[in-house]
C-alpha positions in Angstrom: 0.0 0.0 0.0 1.3 3.4 -1.0 -0.1 6.7 0.4 0.5 10.3 -0.7 -0.2 12.7 2.1 -2.3 10.1 3.8 -4.4 9.3 0.7 -4.1 5.8 -0.6 -3.2 5.1 -4.2 -5.5 2.6 -6.0 -3.4 1.2 -8.9 -5.1 -0.7 -11.7 -3.8 -2.9 -14.5 -4.2 -3.2 -18.2 -5.1 -6.5 -19.9 -1.4 -7.5 -20.1 -1.1 -6.9 -16.3 1.0 -3.8 -16.7 0.5 -1.0 -14.3 -2.3 1.5 -15.0 -1.8 4.3 -12.5 -4.0 7.3 -12.1 -3.9 10.0 -9.5 -7.2 10.5 -7.6 -8.9 13.9 -7.3 -8.2 13.9 -3.5 -4.5 13.4 -4.1 -4.5 16.0 -6.8 -6.1 18.4 -4.5 -3.7 17.9 -1.6 -0.7 18.1 -3.9 -2.0 21.4 -5.4 -2.5 22.8 -1.9 0.7 21.7 -0.2 2.8 19.6 -2.5 3.9 16.1 -1.6 5.4 16.2 1.9 5.9 12.4 2.2 5.0 9.1 0.8 4.1 6.2 3.1 4.8 2.7 1.7 3.6 -0.3 3.6 5.2 -3.1 1.6 3.1 -5.8 0.0 5.0 -6.7 -3.1 7.9 -5.6 -5.3 5.4 -4.4 -7.9 4.9 -1.4 -5.5 8.5 -0.4 -6.1 7.8 0.2 -9.7 4.7 2.3 -8.7 7.0 4.3 -6.4 9.4 4.8 -9.3 6.6 6.1 -11.6 5.4 8.5 -8.8 8.9 9.9 -8.3 9.3 10.3 -12.1 6.0 12.2 -12.3 6.7 14.4 -9.3 10.5 14.7 -9.6 10.5 18.4 -8.6 8.8 17.7 -5.3 10.9 17.6 -2.1 9.4 14.5 -0.5 10.3 12.0 2.2 9.7 8.2 2.1 8.4 6.4 5.1 8.8 2.7 4.6 8.6 1.2 8.2 9.6 -2.3 7.0 12.7 -2.6 4.8 12.0 -5.0 2.0 14.7 -7.6 1.2 16.4 -6.9 4.6 17.0 -10.6 5.2 18.9 -10.9 1.9 21.7 -8.9 3.4 24.7 -11.1 2.4 25.8 -13.5 -0.3 26.7 -16.9 1.0 27.5 -18.6 -2.3 27.7 -17.8 -6.0 24.1 -18.7 -6.7 22.8 -16.0 -4.3 21.7 -12.6 -5.6 22.3 -9.6 -3.3 18.7 -8.3 -3.8 18.9 -5.9 -0.8 21.8 -4.0 -2.5 19.9 -3.6 -5.7 16.7 -2.5 -3.8 18.7 0.1 -1.9 20.4 1.4 -5.1 16.9 2.0 -6.6 15.6 3.9 -3.5 18.8 6.0 -3.5 18.3 6.8 -7.2 14.8 8.2 -6.4 16.4 11.0 -4.4 14.0 11.3 -1.5 15.0 14.0 0.9 14.8 11.5 3.8 14.1 7.8 4.0 12.5 6.4 7.2 12.6 2.8 8.3 11.8 0.9 11.5 14.0 -1.8 13.1 16.0 -3.1 10.1 17.1 -6.7 10.3 20.8 -5.8 10.3 23.2 -2.9 9.8 23.6 -3.8 6.1 20.4 -2.1 4.9 21.1 1.2 6.7 24.7 1.2 5.4 23.4 1.0 1.8 20.7 3.7 2.1 21.2 7.4 1.7 19.6 10.2 3.8 18.3 7.6 6.2 16.5 7.9 9.6 16.3 4.7 11.6 13.7 4.2 14.3 14.1 1.6 17.1 11.1 -0.4 18.4 12.0 0.6 22.0 8.4 1.9 22.7 6.6 -1.1 21.2 8.9 -3.6 23.0 8.3 -1.7 26.2 4.5 -2.0 25.8 4.8 -5.7 25.1 7.0 -6.1 28.2 4.5 -4.1 30.3 1.5 -6.0 29.2 3.3 -9.4 29.8 4.5 -8.3 33.2 1.1 -6.9 34.2 -0.6 -10.3 33.6 2.2 -12.4 35.1 1.9 -13.9 38.5 5.2 -15.8 38.3 7.7 -13.0 37.4 8.9 -12.7 33.8 12.0 -13.1 31.6 12.6 -11.4 28.3 14.1 -14.0 25.9 16.2 -13.3 22.8 16.1 -16.3 20.4 19.5 -15.7 18.9 22.7 -13.6 19.3 21.4 -11.0 16.7 18.3 -10.3 18.7 20.2 -10.0 21.9 22.6 -7.4 20.3 19.7 -5.4 18.9 17.4 -5.3 21.9 19.2 -6.1 25.1 19.8 -2.4 26.0 16.2 -1.6 25.2 15.0 -3.9 28.0 16.3 -2.7 31.3 13.4 -3.6 33.7 13.3 -7.4 33.4 15.4 -10.5 33.6 16.9 -11.6 30.3 17.9 -14.9 28.7 19.1 -16.1 25.3 19.0 -19.1 23.1 20.2 -20.4 19.8 19.6 -23.1 17.2 22.3 -25.8 16.9 24.5 -25.6 13.8 26.3 -28.4 12.1 29.8 -26.9 11.9 30.7 -29.3 9.2 27.9 -28.5 6.8 27.2 -25.0 8.3 23.4 -25.9 8.3 21.1 -25.2 11.2 19.3 -28.1 12.8 15.8 -28.2 14.5 17.4 -28.6 17.9 17.3 -25.5 20.1 19.5 -24.5 23.1 18.5 -22.3 26.0 21.7 -20.7 27.4 20.3 -19.5 30.8 18.8 -21.2 33.9 16.4 -18.4 35.0 13.4 -19.7 33.1 11.8 -22.2 35.4 8.5 -21.1 36.8 8.6 -17.7 34.9 6.5 -16.2 32.2 8.5 -15.4 29.1 8.4 -12.7 26.4 10.3 -13.7 23.2 11.6 -10.6 21.4 12.8 -10.5 17.7 12.5 -8.4 14.6 10.7 -10.5 11.9 8.2 -13.4 11.9 7.6 -15.3 8.7 6.1 -18.8 9.4 7.2 -18.6 13.0 9.1 -22.0 13.1 12.0 -20.6 15.1 9.7 -19.2 17.7 7.8 -22.5 18.0 11.1 -24.4 18.5 12.2 -21.8 21.1 8.9 -22.1 22.9 9.2 -25.9 23.1 12.6 -25.6 24.6 11.5 -22.9 27.0 8.6 -25.1 28.2 11.1 -27.9 28.7 13.1 -25.5 30.9 10.0 -24.9 33.0 8.6 -21.8 31.5 4.9 -20.9 32.3 3.2 -18.6 29.9 5.0 -17.5 26.7 4.3 -14.4 24.7 6.0 -13.2 21.5 7.0 -9.7 20.3 8.1 -9.1 16.7 8.4 -5.7 15.1 7.3 -7.0 11.6 4.9 -9.9 11.3 4.3 -11.3 7.9 0.9 -12.8 6.8 2.6 -16.2 6.4 2.5 -16.4 10.2 -1.0 -17.9 9.9 0.3 -20.7 7.7 2.8 -22.2 10.2 2.4 -23.6 13.7 2.7 -20.3 15.5 -0.9 -20.0 16.4 -1.9 -23.6 16.5 1.0 -25.1 18.6 -0.6 -24.1 21.9 2.7 -22.9 23.2 2.6 -19.1 22.5 -0.3 -17.2 24.2 -0.1 -13.7 22.6 1.7 -12.3 19.7 2.6 -8.5 19.8 3.6 -6.6 16.7 3.5 -3.2 15.0 1.4 -2.1 12.0 4.5 -1.9 9.8 3.0 -4.3 7.2 -0.5 -4.7 5.7 -2.1 -7.7 7.5 -4.9 -9.9 6.4 -8.1 -10.0 8.5 -7.2 -13.6 9.5 -3.9 -12.4 11.1 -5.4 -9.3 12.6 -7.7 -11.5 14.7 -4.7 -13.3 16.2 -2.2 -10.4 16.9 -2.0 -7.5 19.3 -0.7 -4.1 18.0 1.7 -2.2 20.2 
């Protein structure tokens, strides 16, 4: 979804499925009155990138900012073998070429995306995490632990959580093949009898969080909640909501969510 000054674009398509883009009267009016101050892009597909390019071409003289929230391709932030394509690098090149006065993103997956983007403002999810911590703590009768499912999550969020106990975990890796296994390790012994809030950046199908929750239960955890900054619609296709291990899922509105997912998540 792309909005200009808070008015949503409604792209159409020609018979060959190419883009048919018209600017609505409401958008024309707001542009005439005050120009284009900003474009909000809540990512749904890469087709929207072409829409964005067409808009920037049409309004090239406008001094405008891009608010993206979620950074597309953020997980493709490295090339592991010759068959991989570094899509994040290409994506960032295109965004830079559109010459927005500022680009705003929330909680990127790593430092690679921010390093590749020009005129960037990065927002942390400190407030959203704090709300998830407070809601979990408020309902807890057992004391609570904030759990980081891997080293990356710990580095990103540890300093944002100062009011709760913390613990970390990781998936086992076969150091011969370099592949991750389904086994999960909890590195701390402060879980037993406590409620747990898992904190991370992105949820796709939720498999990592389900494995972490199983391991946490084996360590004696009571109630388990999950916070992710960006929750994809694929979360309803995995075991995240059917496994019976995770009570509540907190997230932000950085992405467009289906009605099915909206019924299962709590916005913070």
